[in-house]
N, C-alpha and C positions, 0 to 999 in steps of 0.2 A: 196261342191257337185254342178257339173254344172246340171242344169234342163233338160238338152239333155243325160245324162247318162242313160242307160237302167238298170231298176232295176227287179230282180226277185221278184215274189211275196215270194216264198220260194225256197231255195235251197233243192234238196233230200237229204235226211240225209247223213250225214257224218258218214260213217260207222267207229265204235269203235270197235276192237277185244273183245270177252267176257273177256279176262282175266284183260282187264282195265276199265270195265264197274263199279265198284265199286268206281271208281276214278271221274267218270265224274262229279256228281253234284260238288264237290268242285272246278273241273278244270272249270267249267262253270261261279262260282263267279269271278274267276280271267280274264277269257276272257271278261265278260261283262264291267268289269272297262276299258278294251282296246277299246271296240267297243260299246259304249253306246247305240248307235242309232240302234242297232240290237236287234233281240229276238232269243234267243236261247232256243230249247227245246228237252228235252230229249225224245227219243222214242224207240220202242223195238229194232231197229238195229242201233242205234247211236243218233245222234244230228242233228235236223233240224233248219237252220239258216232262220230266215224272215226278208224281208227289206233290203236283200243284194244288193249292185250294181255289177254289172257282173263284173267288172272291178277288185272289193275287192275279189272276191270269193276264188281265190289262197291264198291269204295272211290270210285271215280268217280261211280258212281249215287248212293251215299251224300253224296259232296261236293256234287254238282249239287242234289239235292232240299234240303239243308240251306241252300245258298246263295240257293236260290229262297225258302224260309222266311225266312231272315234278311232278304232284301230286303223281303220283305212287312211284317214287323214294323218295318223301318227306315222305311218309306213311311208306315205308319199313326202312328207314333208322333213323326213329324217335327215336325207342328204344337205338340205338346206340349213337345218339347224346346226349339223356339225361343220359345214363350212363356215357359218357366222361363228360359231365358238372356235374356231381355228383362227379366224381373221382376228377377233378380238383378242385373243391370248397370244398371239404372236407377237415376237419381240424382234 
């Protein structure tokens, strides 16, 4: 990163719809791997991102929302995948 890049102290919360709130903690683990220099903090209305460069804001927001959605899909399809594996591997 260039030292002349502007950095936010923190970005106002990325709003997470209420139906996705239960998936945020697991999604944050995935996003922290992608952006280890940033600090993510779950708050009442979403997620606050600390230490982000202005130029990165859009990409980080996109990655965060995508990770939350992927976590929702993972959780909702887990039992189907487990049933499929046990059916295929049953002897």
